[in-house]
N, C-alpha and C positions, 0 to 999 in steps of 0.2 A: 504494500500500499504506500510505500515511499516514506514512511515515518522514520525519522532519524533519531538516534540516541543523542541526548543532550551533550554538549561539549563540557570539558573541564579544563582547568588551568593548573599548571605547576610553576611555581615561582621560587625565588630565593628568600623572600621576606616571610617571617612567621605570620605577620598581619599586613595585608596589602594596604597601601595608603592612597589617598586621593587628596588633591589640593582643596583647601577650604575656599570656595568661591563665593561665600556670603558677602564679602566686601571686596573692594578693589585696592588692596595694598600694593605697595611697590613690589617688584619682582622678588627682591631680596627678603621681604617681610612676609611672604606667603607662608601660611601654616599648613602642615601636613597632618591630617587627622585620619585615624583608623576608620575604615569603612568596610562593611560586609560586602564581599564581592557578589556580583549578580549571577555567577555560575559556581558550581563546586570548585573549591580551591584547596590545594595542599602545597607544601613547600619542602624543599631540601636544599642543601648548600649549593649544588650546581644546577638545580632546576631541570635535571634530566628525567626522562621517563624510564626508570629502571624497574626491576622486578617488584620491589615493594610498592612503588607508585602504581604499577599495573594492577596489583592486588587491591590497592586502595580504590582504584577506578572501578574494578569489577564489583567490589562490595558496596561502594558509596554512590556510584553513578549508574553503571550498566545494569546490575541485577535489580535495584529498586525500580528502574525504568521498565525493565522487562516484566517484573511482577505487576506493575501498575497497568500495563497494557494487556498482559496475557495470563495473569495469575501465576500459579506455580507450574505452568506447562514446561515440559522439557525444552531446552534451548541448546543450539550449537553456535559457538563463537569461533569464527575463522580468523586466525592471526598469522601475520608473516613470521618468519623464523628469525628472530633477533634475540639477544641475550635477555632482554626484558620480558620476553614471552616464553622462554624455555622453562620447562619443568613446573609450570603453574599447577598442573593437575596432581602434583605430588605433595603439595602443601598440606600440613596437618594443623589441628587446633583451630584457633580463631581465624587463621589465614586460609583455612581449607575452603575450596570452592563450594558453592551451593550444590546440593546433591543432584539437581536436575540440569546442571550446566555441564556441557562437554566442550572442551577446547580442542580444535584441530589446527595444528600448525601447518602452513604451507611448507613444501620441501625447501631445503637450503638452496640458495642461488636460483630460485624460481624467478623467471623474468617478470618485471612489473606489468608487462602487457597481458600476462595470464592471470593477474590478481583480479578477483571479482570486484566490480565497482570502479575499476580504473579504465 
């Protein structure tokens, strides 16, 4: 049906900031105030999407979206083969994947032309 999973952001700041535009102070006097981001947000020192961030995305963005649209129906998530996606199905405890989620990784060195959706 063309529905897309909501986007998320990864940054370096624990709390993202936005300029306080209530007044028009000089450029050097502008205040930065914490603001709740309009999309799911997490942080880490280098702002890369690694394995822990991928698990965060699955648990906090992808799976809640899936269950809101389809209930607890089984789901297949297709991911390219990069270090951030390797071994996700082997996680245990709190980071374990939802029972009805199966991850399939594309083969290593698969051409981008063969990826679905590209």
